[in-house]
C-alpha positions in Angstrom: -27.8 87.7 -104.1 -27.5 85.8 -107.4 -23.9 87.1 -107.9 -22.7 85.7 -104.6 -23.8 82.1 -105.2 -21.3 81.4 -108.0 -18.5 83.1 -106.0 -19.3 81.1 -102.8 -19.5 77.9 -104.9 -16.2 78.7 -106.6 -14.5 79.3 -103.2 -16.0 76.1 -101.8 -14.6 74.1 -104.7 -11.0 75.4 -104.6 -9.7 73.0 -102.0 -11.3 70.0 -103.8 -9.6 71.0 -107.0 -6.1 71.6 -105.5 -3.6 68.8 -105.6 -3.7 66.8 -102.4 -0.9 64.6 -101.1 -2.9 61.5 -102.1 -2.8 62.6 -105.7 1.0 62.8 -105.8 2.9 59.7 -106.8 4.3 57.9 -103.7 7.7 58.0 -105.3 7.5 61.8 -105.6 6.5 62.1 -101.9 9.3 59.8 -100.9 11.8 61.8 -102.9 10.6 65.0 -101.3 11.3 63.6 -97.8 14.7 62.3 -98.9 15.6 65.7 -100.2 14.2 67.4 -97.1 16.2 65.0 -94.8 19.4 65.8 -96.8 18.8 69.5 -96.6 18.1 69.2 -92.8 21.4 67.3 -92.4 23.2 69.9 -94.5 22.4 72.5 -91.9 24.8 70.8 -89.6 27.6 70.6 -92.2 27.2 74.2 -93.1 26.7 75.4 -89.5 23.3 76.9 -90.3 21.4 76.9 -87.1 18.5 79.0 -88.4 18.2 76.5 -91.3 18.0 73.7 -88.7 15.2 75.3 -86.8 13.2 75.9 -90.0 12.8 72.1 -90.4 11.4 71.6 -86.9 7.7 71.7 -86.4 6.3 74.0 -83.7 5.0 71.0 -81.8 7.9 68.6 -82.4 9.2 66.2 -79.8 12.9 65.0 -79.8 13.6 62.0 -77.7 17.0 60.5 -76.7 18.0 62.5 -73.6 16.9 62.1 -70.0 13.7 63.9 -70.8 11.9 64.7 -74.1 12.5 68.0 -75.7 9.1 69.4 -76.5 8.4 72.2 -79.0 10.5 74.1 -81.4 11.9 76.5 -78.8 13.1 73.8 -76.4 14.6 71.8 -79.2 16.4 74.8 -80.6 17.8 75.8 -77.2 19.1 72.2 -76.7 20.6 71.9 -80.2 22.2 75.3 -80.5 25.4 74.0 -78.9 25.9 71.5 -81.8 26.1 74.5 -84.2 28.5 76.7 -82.2 31.9 75.2 -83.3 33.6 75.6 -86.7 33.4 71.8 -87.3 30.2 69.7 -87.2 30.4 67.3 -84.3 28.4 64.7 -86.3 26.5 64.1 -89.5 23.6 62.0 -90.7 21.9 61.0 -93.9 18.7 59.2 -94.9 19.0 55.5 -95.4 15.4 54.4 -95.5 12.4 56.7 -96.2 8.8 55.6 -96.2 5.6 57.7 -96.7 2.1 56.8 -95.5 -0.5 56.2 -98.2 -2.2 59.4 -97.1 0.9 61.2 -98.1 0.9 63.3 -94.9 3.5 61.5 -92.6 6.8 60.0 -93.4 9.6 58.1 -91.6 13.3 58.5 -92.2 16.1 56.5 -90.7 19.8 56.3 -91.3 23.3 56.4 -90.0 24.9 59.0 -87.7 28.6 59.5 -88.0 31.1 61.4 -85.8 33.3 64.2 -87.2 35.8 61.6 -88.5 33.1 59.6 -90.3 32.9 56.7 -87.8 29.4 55.2 -87.4 28.2 56.2 -83.9 24.5 55.7 -84.1 21.3 55.7 -86.1 18.4 58.2 -86.2 14.7 57.8 -86.7 12.6 60.8 -87.6 8.9 61.3 -88.4 8.1 64.0 -90.8 4.7 65.7 -91.4 3.6 67.5 -94.6 2.7 70.9 -93.3 2.1 72.6 -96.6 2.6 71.9 -100.3 6.1 70.3 -100.5 6.9 71.5 -96.9 7.9 68.6 -94.6 8.7 69.3 -91.0 10.1 67.0 -88.4 7.6 66.1 -85.6 9.4 63.3 -83.8 13.1 62.4 -83.7 15.2 59.9 -81.7 18.6 58.4 -82.0 20.3 55.2 -80.9 23.9 54.4 -80.2 25.6 51.7 -82.3 26.6 48.7 -80.3 30.2 47.7 -80.7 30.6 44.0 -81.7 32.9 42.0 -79.5 
């Protein structure tokens, strides 16, 4: 019985000793999300559909169509067509990234461009920290750019 007490105590203390998102510098967390967003966008440029799906949370919701796409499977099914051609139909990049003080949620937004580089819209994504250094998208939406008269 005495031998189990130190082992149980050590196991109970492990999560308290591990680095939590709050302990990381906000700039470090922001940079993680910037790099994640860039890697996510690179999947379109490199035509890496499996890579794309690896960034999508199991319970993600993508808005922007007639009805929301709910869950990784539905999102993957709808987005597969964007990865089928030899040339990417559009691209995106992070412009602004902010991370909550808790270090567990982040917002990224930026421009969306067509295959020729013309600005056609903006995106807004919400990312959740799902493991150490592992950010996955949980919400995503896009908006068209309004042409100025």
